[in-house]
PDB file of N, CA, C and O in Angstrom:
ATOM      1  N   MET A   1     107.704 102.161 131.036  1.00  0.00           N
ATOM      2  CA  MET A   1     108.164 101.477 130.111  1.00  0.00           C
ATOM      3  C   MET A   1     109.575 101.741 130.327  1.00  0.00           C
ATOM      4  O   MET A   1     110.085 102.856 130.441  1.00  0.00           O
ATOM      5  N   LEU A   2     110.301 100.342 130.385  1.00  0.00           N
ATOM      6  CA  LEU A   2     111.739 100.059 130.778  1.00  0.00           C
ATOM      7  C   LEU A   2     112.653  99.889 129.209  1.00  0.00           C
ATOM      8  O   LEU A   2     112.640  99.133 128.237  1.00  0.00           O
ATOM      9  N   VAL A   3     113.608 101.412 129.802  1.00  0.00           N
ATOM     10  CA  VAL A   3     114.368 101.338 128.884  1.00  0.00           C
ATOM     11  C   VAL A   3     115.988 100.775 128.880  1.00  0.00           C
ATOM     12  O   VAL A   3     116.652 101.402 129.706  1.00  0.00           O
ATOM     13  N   LEU A   4     116.727  99.799 128.185  1.00  0.00           N
ATOM     14  CA  LEU A   4     117.777  99.686 128.629  1.00  0.00           C
ATOM     15  C   LEU A   4     118.572  99.406 127.407  1.00  0.00           C
ATOM     16  O   LEU A   4     118.172  99.127 126.277  1.00  0.00           O
ATOM     17  N   LYS A   5     120.366  99.598 128.084  1.00  0.00           N
ATOM     18  CA  LYS A   5     120.927  99.825 126.542  1.00  0.00           C
ATOM     19  C   LYS A   5     121.567  98.370 127.400  1.00  0.00           C
ATOM     20  O   LYS A   5     121.735  98.045 128.575  1.00  0.00           O
ATOM     21  N   ARG A   6     121.826  97.664 125.842  1.00  0.00           N
ATOM     22  CA  ARG A   6     122.240  96.418 125.814  1.00  0.00           C
ATOM     23  C   ARG A   6     123.249  95.993 124.550  1.00  0.00           C
ATOM     24  O   ARG A   6     122.808  96.335 123.452  1.00  0.00           O
ATOM     25  N   LYS A   7     124.861  95.127 124.530  1.00  0.00           N
ATOM     26  CA  LYS A   7     125.363  95.709 123.677  1.00  0.00           C
ATOM     27  C   LYS A   7     125.699  94.155 122.786  1.00  0.00           C
ATOM     28  O   LYS A   7     126.040  93.295 123.598  1.00  0.00           O
ATOM     29  N   VAL A   8     125.683  93.813 121.844  1.00  0.00           N
ATOM     30  CA  VAL A   8     125.777  92.464 120.702  1.00  0.00           C
ATOM     31  C   VAL A   8     125.970  91.600 121.255  1.00  0.00           C
ATOM     32  O   VAL A   8     127.015  91.671 121.903  1.00  0.00           O
ATOM     33  N   GLY A   9     125.330  90.535 121.364  1.00  0.00           N
ATOM     34  CA  GLY A   9     125.942  89.731 122.231  1.00  0.00           C
ATOM     35  C   GLY A   9     125.270  89.136 123.834  1.00  0.00           C
ATOM     36  O   GLY A   9     125.514  88.189 124.581  1.00  0.00           O
ATOM     37  N   GLU A  10     124.284  90.331 123.822  1.00  0.00           N
ATOM     38  CA  GLU A  10     124.040  90.333 125.524  1.00  0.00           C
ATOM     39  C   GLU A  10     122.266  89.834 125.067  1.00  0.00           C
ATOM     40  O   GLU A  10     121.786  89.767 123.936  1.00  0.00           O
ATOM     41  N   VAL A  11     121.648  89.566 126.303  1.00  0.00           N
ATOM     42  CA  VAL A  11     120.051  88.963 126.261  1.00  0.00           C
ATOM     43  C   VAL A  11     120.178  89.660 127.816  1.00  0.00           C
ATOM     44  O   VAL A  11     120.888  89.900 128.792  1.00  0.00           O
ATOM     45  N   VAL A  12     118.243  89.814 126.862  1.00  0.00           N
ATOM     46  CA  VAL A  12     117.489  90.141 127.960  1.00  0.00           C
ATOM     47  C   VAL A  12     116.452  89.534 127.999  1.00  0.00           C
ATOM     48  O   VAL A  12     115.870  89.160 126.980  1.00  0.00           O
ATOM     49  N   ARG A  13     115.854  89.236 129.699  1.00  0.00           N
ATOM     50  CA  ARG A  13     114.916  88.063 129.749  1.00  0.00           C
ATOM     51  C   ARG A  13     113.281  88.406 129.571  1.00  0.00           C
ATOM     52  O   ARG A  13     113.242  89.470 128.954  1.00  0.00           O
ATOM     53  N   ILE A  14     112.465  88.132 129.741  1.00  0.00           N
ATOM     54  CA  ILE A  14     111.143  88.224 130.121  1.00  0.00           C
ATOM     55  C   ILE A  14     110.623  86.992 130.289  1.00  0.00           C
ATOM     56  O   ILE A  14     110.422  86.084 129.483  1.00  0.00           O
ATOM     57  N   GLY A  15     110.370  87.118 131.835  1.00  0.00           N
ATOM     58  CA  GLY A  15     109.759  85.693 132.545  1.00  0.00           C
ATOM     59  C   GLY A  15     110.655  85.118 132.179  1.00  0.00           C
ATOM     60  O   GLY A  15     111.637  85.361 131.478  1.00  0.00           O
ATOM     61  N   ASN A  16     110.020  83.773 133.043  1.00  0.00           N
ATOM     62  CA  ASN A  16     111.191  82.406 132.623  1.00  0.00           C
ATOM     63  C   ASN A  16     111.391  81.891 131.201  1.00  0.00           C
ATOM     64  O   ASN A  16     112.241  81.059 130.883  1.00  0.00           O
ATOM     65  N   ASP A  17     110.567  82.441 130.425  1.00  0.00           N
ATOM     66  CA  ASP A  17     110.424  81.661 129.171  1.00  0.00           C
ATOM     67  C   ASP A  17     111.023  82.223 128.253  1.00  0.00           C
ATOM     68  O   ASP A  17     111.709  81.548 127.485  1.00  0.00           O
ATOM     69  N   ILE A  18     110.886  83.895 128.077  1.00  0.00           N
ATOM     70  CA  ILE A  18     111.332  84.741 126.729  1.00  0.00           C
ATOM     71  C   ILE A  18     112.882  85.077 127.152  1.00  0.00           C
ATOM     72  O   ILE A  18     113.197  85.744 128.138  1.00  0.00           O
ATOM     73  N   GLU A  19     113.736  84.514 126.264  1.00  0.00           N
ATOM     74  CA  GLU A  19     114.755  85.715 125.874  1.00  0.00           C
ATOM     75  C   GLU A  19     115.205  86.563 124.419  1.00  0.00           C
ATOM     76  O   GLU A  19     115.426  85.968 123.364  1.00  0.00           O
ATOM     77  N   VAL A  20     115.291  88.015 124.574  1.00  0.00           N
ATOM     78  CA  VAL A  20     115.517  88.666 123.698  1.00  0.00           C
ATOM     79  C   VAL A  20     117.331  88.997 123.299  1.00  0.00           C
ATOM     80  O   VAL A  20     117.872  89.762 124.098  1.00  0.00           O
ATOM     81  N   HIS A  21     118.019  88.586 122.408  1.00  0.00           N
ATOM     82  CA  HIS A  21     119.362  88.772 121.957  1.00  0.00           C
ATOM     83  C   HIS A  21     119.540  89.644 121.317  1.00  0.00           C
ATOM     84  O   HIS A  21     118.811  89.773 120.334  1.00  0.00           O
ATOM     85  N   VAL A  22     120.493  90.547 121.556  1.00  0.00           N
ATOM     86  CA  VAL A  22     121.160  91.522 120.536  1.00  0.00           C
ATOM     87  C   VAL A  22     122.190  91.064 119.961  1.00  0.00           C
ATOM     88  O   VAL A  22     123.294  90.928 120.489  1.00  0.00           O
ATOM     89  N   LEU A  23     121.759  90.679 118.333  1.00  0.00           N
ATOM     90  CA  LEU A  23     122.413  90.246 117.082  1.00  0.00           C
ATOM     91  C   LEU A  23     123.652  90.867 116.776  1.00  0.00           C
ATOM     92  O   LEU A  23     124.766  90.361 116.903  1.00  0.00           O
ATOM     93  N   ALA A  24     123.286  92.358 116.233  1.00  0.00           N
ATOM     94  CA  ALA A  24     123.630  93.000 115.822  1.00  0.00           C
ATOM     95  C   ALA A  24     123.285  94.546 115.301  1.00  0.00           C
ATOM     96  O   ALA A  24     122.090  94.726 115.065  1.00  0.00           O
ATOM     97  N   VAL A  25     124.019  95.494 115.126  1.00  0.00           N
ATOM     98  CA  VAL A  25     124.075  96.924 114.903  1.00  0.00           C
ATOM     99  C   VAL A  25     124.136  97.220 113.785  1.00  0.00           C
ATOM    100  O   VAL A  25     125.287  97.007 113.403  1.00  0.00           O
ATOM    101  N   GLU A  26     123.352  97.719 112.781  1.00  0.00           N
ATOM    102  CA  GLU A  26     124.301  98.090 111.615  1.00  0.00           C
ATOM    103  C   GLU A  26     123.732  99.164 111.373  1.00  0.00           C
ATOM    104  O   GLU A  26     122.588  98.910 110.998  1.00  0.00           O
ATOM    105  N   GLY A  27     124.069 101.026 111.398  1.00  0.00           N
ATOM    106  CA  GLY A  27     123.618 101.702 111.253  1.00  0.00           C
ATOM    107  C   GLY A  27     122.415 102.175 112.943  1.00  0.00           C
ATOM    108  O   GLY A  27     122.600 102.049 114.154  1.00  0.00           O
ATOM    109  N   ASP A  28     121.196 102.747 112.051  1.00  0.00           N
ATOM    110  CA  ASP A  28     120.046 103.062 113.452  1.00  0.00           C
ATOM    111  C   ASP A  28     119.434 101.734 112.872  1.00  0.00           C
ATOM    112  O   ASP A  28     118.386 102.040 112.302  1.00  0.00           O
ATOM    113  N   VAL A  29     119.695 100.231 112.779  1.00  0.00           N
ATOM    114  CA  VAL A  29     119.436  98.821 112.892  1.00  0.00           C
ATOM    115  C   VAL A  29     119.777  98.225 113.599  1.00  0.00           C
ATOM    116  O   VAL A  29     120.957  97.997 113.866  1.00  0.00           O
ATOM    117  N   ILE A  30     118.291  97.563 114.389  1.00  0.00           N
ATOM    118  CA  ILE A  30     119.514  96.701 115.159  1.00  0.00           C
ATOM    119  C   ILE A  30     118.615  95.701 115.342  1.00  0.00           C
ATOM    120  O   ILE A  30     117.409  95.947 115.373  1.00  0.00           O
ATOM    121  N   LYS A  31     119.174  94.287 115.504  1.00  0.00           N
ATOM    122  CA  LYS A  31     118.822  93.282 114.672  1.00  0.00           C
ATOM    123  C   LYS A  31     118.408  92.235 116.443  1.00  0.00           C
ATOM    124  O   LYS A  31     118.941  92.604 117.489  1.00  0.00           O
ATOM    125  N   LEU A  32     117.956  91.665 116.430  1.00  0.00           N
ATOM    126  CA  LEU A  32     117.365  90.924 117.956  1.00  0.00           C
ATOM    127  C   LEU A  32     116.538  89.603 116.820  1.00  0.00           C
ATOM    128  O   LEU A  32     115.979  89.472 115.731  1.00  0.00           O
ATOM    129  N   GLY A  33     117.122  88.607 118.437  1.00  0.00           N
ATOM    130  CA  GLY A  33     116.616  87.297 118.295  1.00  0.00           C
ATOM    131  C   GLY A  33     115.761  86.926 119.292  1.00  0.00           C
ATOM    132  O   GLY A  33     116.100  86.900 120.475  1.00  0.00           O
ATOM    133  N   PHE A  34     114.679  86.638 118.893  1.00  0.00           N
ATOM    134  CA  PHE A  34     114.137  86.238 120.655  1.00  0.00           C
ATOM    135  C   PHE A  34     114.021  84.649 120.434  1.00  0.00           C
ATOM    136  O   PHE A  34     114.101  84.146 119.313  1.00  0.00           O
ATOM    137  N   GLU A  35     113.848  83.994 121.476  1.00  0.00           N
ATOM    138  CA  GLU A  35     113.553  83.064 121.876  1.00  0.00           C
ATOM    139  C   GLU A  35     112.519  82.963 122.928  1.00  0.00           C
ATOM    140  O   GLU A  35     112.336  83.699 123.898  1.00  0.00           O
ATOM    141  N   ALA A  36     111.645  81.521 122.406  1.00  0.00           N
ATOM    142  CA  ALA A  36     109.989  82.049 123.479  1.00  0.00           C
ATOM    143  C   ALA A  36     109.357  80.653 123.066  1.00  0.00           C
ATOM    144  O   ALA A  36     109.507  80.436 121.864  1.00  0.00           O
ATOM    145  N   PRO A  37     108.723  79.703 123.720  1.00  0.00           N
ATOM    146  CA  PRO A  37     107.826  78.786 123.514  1.00  0.00           C
ATOM    147  C   PRO A  37     107.407  78.908 122.441  1.00  0.00           C
ATOM    148  O   PRO A  37     107.682  80.004 121.954  1.00  0.00           O
ATOM    149  N   LYS A  38     106.460  77.820 121.400  1.00  0.00           N
ATOM    150  CA  LYS A  38     106.118  78.100 120.397  1.00  0.00           C
ATOM    151  C   LYS A  38     104.520  78.260 120.579  1.00  0.00           C
ATOM    152  O   LYS A  38     103.910  78.561 119.553  1.00  0.00           O
ATOM    153  N   GLN A  39     103.879  78.118 121.594  1.00  0.00           N
ATOM    154  CA  GLN A  39     102.460  78.941 122.100  1.00  0.00           C
ATOM    155  C   GLN A  39     102.793  80.678 122.057  1.00  0.00           C
ATOM    156  O   GLN A  39     102.013  81.533 121.636  1.00  0.00           O
ATOM    157  N   VAL A  40     103.642  80.822 122.400  1.00  0.00           N
ATOM    158  CA  VAL A  40     103.772  82.893 122.525  1.00  0.00           C
ATOM    159  C   VAL A  40     104.173  83.467 120.922  1.00  0.00           C
ATOM    160  O   VAL A  40     105.274  83.324 120.390  1.00  0.00           O
ATOM    161  N   GLN A  41     103.077  84.088 120.373  1.00  0.00           N
ATOM    162  CA  GLN A  41     103.238  84.633 119.480  1.00  0.00           C
ATOM    163  C   GLN A  41     103.838  85.664 119.418  1.00  0.00           C
ATOM    164  O   GLN A  41     103.521  86.364 120.380  1.00  0.00           O
ATOM    165  N   ILE A  42     104.712  86.246 118.642  1.00  0.00           N
ATOM    166  CA  ILE A  42     105.744  87.330 118.545  1.00  0.00           C
ATOM    167  C   ILE A  42     105.579  87.976 117.508  1.00  0.00           C
ATOM    168  O   ILE A  42     106.018  87.455 116.482  1.00  0.00           O
ATOM    169  N   LEU A  43     104.877  89.363 117.396  1.00  0.00           N
ATOM    170  CA  LEU A  43     104.740  89.793 115.907  1.00  0.00           C
ATOM    171  C   LEU A  43     105.804  91.558 115.898  1.00  0.00           C
ATOM    172  O   LEU A  43     106.519  91.974 116.811  1.00  0.00           O
ATOM    173  N   ARG A  44     105.541  92.182 114.637  1.00  0.00           N
ATOM    174  CA  ARG A  44     106.146  93.054 114.616  1.00  0.00           C
ATOM    175  C   ARG A  44     104.745  93.825 114.700  1.00  0.00           C
ATOM    176  O   ARG A  44     103.740  93.277 114.247  1.00  0.00           O
ATOM    177  N   SER A  45     104.689  94.894 115.186  1.00  0.00           N
ATOM    178  CA  SER A  45     103.996  96.022 115.905  1.00  0.00           C
ATOM    179  C   SER A  45     103.449  96.621 114.276  1.00  0.00           C
ATOM    180  O   SER A  45     102.279  97.003 114.316  1.00  0.00           O
ATOM    181  N   GLU A  46     103.863  96.701 113.416  1.00  0.00           N
ATOM    182  CA  GLU A  46     102.839  96.727 112.112  1.00  0.00           C
ATOM    183  C   GLU A  46     102.009  95.866 111.902  1.00  0.00           C
ATOM    184  O   GLU A  46     100.873  96.287 112.121  1.00  0.00           O
ATOM    185  N   ILE A  47     102.068  94.310 111.404  1.00  0.00           N
ATOM    186  CA  ILE A  47     101.920  93.077 111.440  1.00  0.00           C
ATOM    187  C   ILE A  47     100.351  93.225 112.785  1.00  0.00           C
ATOM    188  O   ILE A  47      99.162  93.358 112.496  1.00  0.00           O
ATOM    189  N   TYR A  48     100.760  93.166 113.697  1.00  0.00           N
ATOM    190  CA  TYR A  48      99.903  93.191 115.135  1.00  0.00           C
ATOM    191  C   TYR A  48      98.743  94.323 114.671  1.00  0.00           C
ATOM    192  O   TYR A  48      97.637  93.824 114.462  1.00  0.00           O
ATOM    193  N   GLU A  49      98.821  95.415 114.529  1.00  0.00           N
ATOM    194  CA  GLU A  49      98.150  96.647 114.379  1.00  0.00           C
ATOM    195  C   GLU A  49      96.777  96.230 113.166  1.00  0.00           C
ATOM    196  O   GLU A  49      95.628  96.662 113.262  1.00  0.00           O
ATOM    197  N   ALA A  50      97.350  95.187 111.941  1.00  0.00           N
ATOM    198  CA  ALA A  50      96.416  95.021 111.158  1.00  0.00           C
ATOM    199  C   ALA A  50      96.136  93.958 110.958  1.00  0.00           C
ATOM    200  O   ALA A  50      95.446  93.696 109.972  1.00  0.00           O
ATOM    201  N   ILE A  51      96.744  92.580 112.163  1.00  0.00           N
ATOM    202  CA  ILE A  51      95.508  91.715 112.335  1.00  0.00           C
ATOM    203  C   ILE A  51      94.585  91.941 113.062  1.00  0.00           C
ATOM    204  O   ILE A  51      93.540  91.301 112.943  1.00  0.00           O
ATOM    205  N   LYS A  52      94.798  93.272 114.350  1.00  0.00           N
ATOM    206  CA  LYS A  52      94.239  93.551 115.079  1.00  0.00           C
ATOM    207  C   LYS A  52      92.490  94.195 114.282  1.00  0.00           C
ATOM    208  O   LYS A  52      91.321  93.811 114.306  1.00  0.00           O
ATOM    209  N   ALA A  53      93.059  95.036 113.826  1.00  0.00           N
ATOM    210  CA  ALA A  53      92.326  96.208 112.726  1.00  0.00           C
ATOM    211  C   ALA A  53      91.118  94.718 111.545  1.00  0.00           C
ATOM    212  O   ALA A  53      89.901  94.734 111.357  1.00  0.00           O
ATOM    213  N   GLU A  54      91.781  94.070 111.225  1.00  0.00           N
ATOM    214  CA  GLU A  54      91.034  93.192 110.176  1.00  0.00           C
ATOM    215  C   GLU A  54      90.086  92.070 110.783  1.00  0.00           C
ATOM    216  O   GLU A  54      89.292  91.491 110.043  1.00  0.00           O
ATOM    217  N   ASN A  55      90.199  91.687 112.503  1.00  0.00           N
ATOM    218  CA  ASN A  55      89.522  91.225 113.212  1.00  0.00           C
ATOM    219  C   ASN A  55      88.825  92.000 113.702  1.00  0.00           C
ATOM    220  O   ASN A  55      88.084  91.373 114.459  1.00  0.00           O
ATOM    221  N   MET A  56      88.578  93.146 113.734  1.00  0.00           N
ATOM    222  CA  MET A  56      87.869  94.214 114.426  1.00  0.00           C
ATOM    223  C   MET A  56      86.809  94.369 113.025  1.00  0.00           C
ATOM    224  O   MET A  56      85.643  94.147 113.352  1.00  0.00           O
ATOM    225  N   GLN A  57      86.944  94.637 111.830  1.00  0.00           N
ATOM    226  CA  GLN A  57      86.137  94.718 110.954  1.00  0.00           C
ATOM    227  C   GLN A  57      85.962  93.436 110.618  1.00  0.00           C
ATOM    228  O   GLN A  57      86.881  93.896 109.941  1.00  0.00           O
ATOM    229  N   SER A  58      85.767  92.404 110.396  1.00  0.00           N
ATOM    230  CA  SER A  58      85.279  91.109 110.602  1.00  0.00           C
ATOM    231  C   SER A  58      84.351  90.689 111.767  1.00  0.00           C
ATOM    232  O   SER A  58      83.497  89.804 111.819  1.00  0.00           O
ATOM    233  N   SER A  59      84.745  91.527 112.625  1.00  0.00           N
ATOM    234  CA  SER A  59      83.386  91.177 114.078  1.00  0.00           C
ATOM    235  C   SER A  59      82.231  92.512 113.839  1.00  0.00           C
ATOM    236  O   SER A  59      81.022  92.510 114.072  1.00  0.00           O
ATOM    237  N   ILE A  60      82.916  93.383 113.407  1.00  0.00           N
ATOM    238  CA  ILE A  60      81.811  94.841 112.525  1.00  0.00           C
ATOM    239  C   ILE A  60      80.648  93.826 111.729  1.00  0.00           C
ATOM    240  O   ILE A  60      79.466  93.750 112.064  1.00  0.00           O
ATOM    241  N   SER A  61      81.279  93.086 110.618  1.00  0.00           N
ATOM    242  CA  SER A  61      80.541  92.625 110.053  1.00  0.00           C
ATOM    243  C   SER A  61      79.461  91.670 110.499  1.00  0.00           C
ATOM    244  O   SER A  61      78.270  91.971 110.411  1.00  0.00           O
ATOM    245  N   ASN A  62      79.835  90.654 110.922  1.00  0.00           N
ATOM    246  CA  ASN A  62      79.303  89.360 111.180  1.00  0.00           C
ATOM    247  C   ASN A  62      78.195  89.933 112.249  1.00  0.00           C
ATOM    248  O   ASN A  62      77.170  89.317 112.537  1.00  0.00           O
ATOM    249  N   SER A  63      78.557  91.186 112.782  1.00  0.00           N
ATOM    250  CA  SER A  63      77.869  91.597 114.106  1.00  0.00           C
ATOM    251  C   SER A  63      76.577  92.363 112.873  1.00  0.00           C
ATOM    252  O   SER A  63      75.465  92.181 113.370  1.00  0.00           O
ATOM    253  N   LYS A  64      76.523  92.708 112.243  1.00  0.00           N
ATOM    254  CA  LYS A  64      75.398  93.378 111.147  1.00  0.00           C
ATOM    255  C   LYS A  64      74.887  91.839 110.509  1.00  0.00           C
ATOM    256  O   LYS A  64      73.692  91.548 110.536  1.00  0.00           O
ATOM    257  N   ASP A  65      75.768  91.031 110.021  1.00  0.00           N
ATOM    258  CA  ASP A  65      74.872  89.678 109.926  1.00  0.00           C
ATOM    259  C   ASP A  65      74.184  89.112 110.459  1.00  0.00           C
ATOM    260  O   ASP A  65      73.274  88.571 109.832  1.00  0.00           O
ATOM    261  N   ALA A  66      74.316  88.900 112.401  1.00  0.00           N
ATOM    262  CA  ALA A  66      73.391  88.041 113.417  1.00  0.00           C
ATOM    263  C   ALA A  66      72.129  89.351 113.069  1.00  0.00           C
ATOM    264  O   ALA A  66      71.000  89.126 112.635  1.00  0.00           O
ATOM    265  N   LYS A  67      72.691  90.679 113.392  1.00  0.00           N
ATOM    266  CA  LYS A  67      71.175  91.330 113.540  1.00  0.00           C
ATOM    267  C   LYS A  67      70.110  91.069 112.853  1.00  0.00           C
ATOM    268  O   LYS A  67      69.087  90.498 113.232  1.00  0.00           O
ATOM    269  N   GLU A  68      70.497  91.721 111.296  1.00  0.00           N
ATOM    270  CA  GLU A  68      69.842  91.235 109.985  1.00  0.00           C
ATOM    271  C   GLU A  68      69.158  89.266 110.380  1.00  0.00           C
ATOM    272  O   GLU A  68      68.099  88.804 109.957  1.00  0.00           O
ATOM    273  N   LEU A  69      69.775  88.824 110.910  1.00  0.00           N
ATOM    274  CA  LEU A  69      69.158  87.363 110.597  1.00  0.00           C
ATOM    275  C   LEU A  69      67.919  87.517 111.894  1.00  0.00           C
ATOM    276  O   LEU A  69      66.735  87.182 111.883  1.00  0.00           O
ATOM    277  N   MET A  70      68.752  88.163 112.968  1.00  0.00           N
ATOM    278  CA  MET A  70      68.079  88.587 114.456  1.00  0.00           C
ATOM    279  C   MET A  70      66.142  88.836 113.490  1.00  0.00           C
ATOM    280  O   MET A  70      65.141  88.161 113.248  1.00  0.00           O
ATOM    281  N   LYS A  71      66.563  89.965 113.319  1.00  0.00           N
ATOM    282  CA  LYS A  71      65.253  90.936 112.484  1.00  0.00           C
ATOM    283  C   LYS A  71      64.506  89.739 111.646  1.00  0.00           C
ATOM    284  O   LYS A  71      63.348  89.478 111.974  1.00  0.00           O
ATOM    285  N   GLN A  72      65.142  88.969 110.533  1.00  0.00           N
ATOM    286  CA  GLN A  72      64.384  88.381 109.961  1.00  0.00           C
ATOM    287  C   GLN A  72      63.430  87.329 110.810  1.00  0.00           C
ATOM    288  O   GLN A  72      62.227  87.192 110.586  1.00  0.00           O
ATOM    289  N   LEU A  73      64.210  86.572 111.874  1.00  0.00           N
ATOM    290  CA  LEU A  73      63.746  85.321 112.432  1.00  0.00           C
ATOM    291  C   LEU A  73      62.289  86.424 113.131  1.00  0.00           C
ATOM    292  O   LEU A  73      61.170  86.493 112.622  1.00  0.00           O
ATOM    293  N   LYS A  74      62.636  86.976 114.060  1.00  0.00           N
ATOM    294  CA  LYS A  74      61.843  87.803 114.387  1.00  0.00           C
ATOM    295  C   LYS A  74      60.361  88.427 113.430  1.00  0.00           C
ATOM    296  O   LYS A  74      59.232  88.720 113.826  1.00  0.00           O
ATOM    297  N   LEU A  75      60.864  88.450 112.306  1.00  0.00           N
ATOM    298  CA  LEU A  75      59.600  88.689 111.457  1.00  0.00           C
ATOM    299  C   LEU A  75      58.686  87.613 110.692  1.00  0.00           C
ATOM    300  O   LEU A  75      57.955  87.709 109.706  1.00  0.00           O
ATOM    301  N   GLY A  76      58.999  86.625 111.482  1.00  0.00           N
ATOM    302  CA  GLY A  76      59.162  85.570 110.524  1.00  0.00           C
ATOM    303  C   GLY A  76      59.387  84.783 109.149  1.00  0.00           C
ATOM    304  O   GLY A  76      58.948  83.731 108.685  1.00  0.00           O
ATOM    305  N   SER A  77      60.339  85.848 108.675  1.00  0.00           N
ATOM    306  CA  SER A  77      60.849  85.287 107.735  1.00  0.00           C
ATOM    307  C   SER A  77      61.893  84.684 107.426  1.00  0.00           C
ATOM    308  O   SER A  77      62.862  85.234 107.949  1.00  0.00           O
ATOM    309  N   ALA A  78      62.318  83.296 106.466  1.00  0.00           N
ATOM    310  CA  ALA A  78      63.792  82.670 106.138  1.00  0.00           C
ATOM    311  C   ALA A  78      64.326  83.546 105.331  1.00  0.00           C
ATOM    312  O   ALA A  78      64.133  84.201 104.307  1.00  0.00           O
ATOM    313  N   PRO A  79      65.772  83.105 106.956  1.00  0.00           N
ATOM    314  CA  PRO A  79      66.640  84.112 105.817  1.00  0.00           C
ATOM    315  C   PRO A  79      67.711  83.383 104.688  1.00  0.00           C
ATOM    316  O   PRO A  79      68.156  82.242 104.814  1.00  0.00           O
ATOM    317  N   PRO A  80      67.856  83.825 104.154  1.00  0.00           N
ATOM    318  CA  PRO A  80      68.160  83.407 102.728  1.00  0.00           C
ATOM    319  C   PRO A  80      69.392  81.975 102.135  1.00  0.00           C
ATOM    320  O   PRO A  80      70.608  81.844 102.276  1.00  0.00           O
ATOM    321  N   LYS A  81      68.580  81.316 101.619  1.00  0.00           N
ATOM    322  CA  LYS A  81      69.681  80.366 101.619  1.00  0.00           C
ATOM    323  C   LYS A  81      71.027  80.600 101.007  1.00  0.00           C
ATOM    324  O   LYS A  81      71.047  81.114  99.889  1.00  0.00           O
ATOM    325  N   GLU A  82      72.364  80.232 101.706  1.00  0.00           N
ATOM    326  CA  GLU A  82      73.597  80.342 100.797  1.00  0.00           C
ATOM    327  C   GLU A  82      73.487  79.248  99.818  1.00  0.00           C
ATOM    328  O   GLU A  82      72.679  78.318  99.833  1.00  0.00           O
ATOM    329  N   GLU A  83      74.562  79.534  98.831  1.00  0.00           N
ATOM    330  CA  GLU A  83      74.677  78.861  97.931  1.00  0.00           C
ATOM    331  C   GLU A  83      76.145  78.256  98.149  1.00  0.00           C
ATOM    332  O   GLU A  83      76.613  77.460  97.335  1.00  0.00           O
TER     333      GLU A  83
END
């Protein structure tokens, strides 16, 4: 992990396309601004973890559905009709 000290108004660059601006320090809160190409997704850690968990749950559910469908196909029964 790289640890830097920066003052308000200073900038940290990540690669050629991303800049992190130190906008303000208010008590124990630091306000950062990010400039990056639109295709670069920037998320707070807790949002990233929530999305990751939701995707994992969806993957597990889809996997169970796929296994059930494979069982039905192997047994020669038709899958249930969707409404």
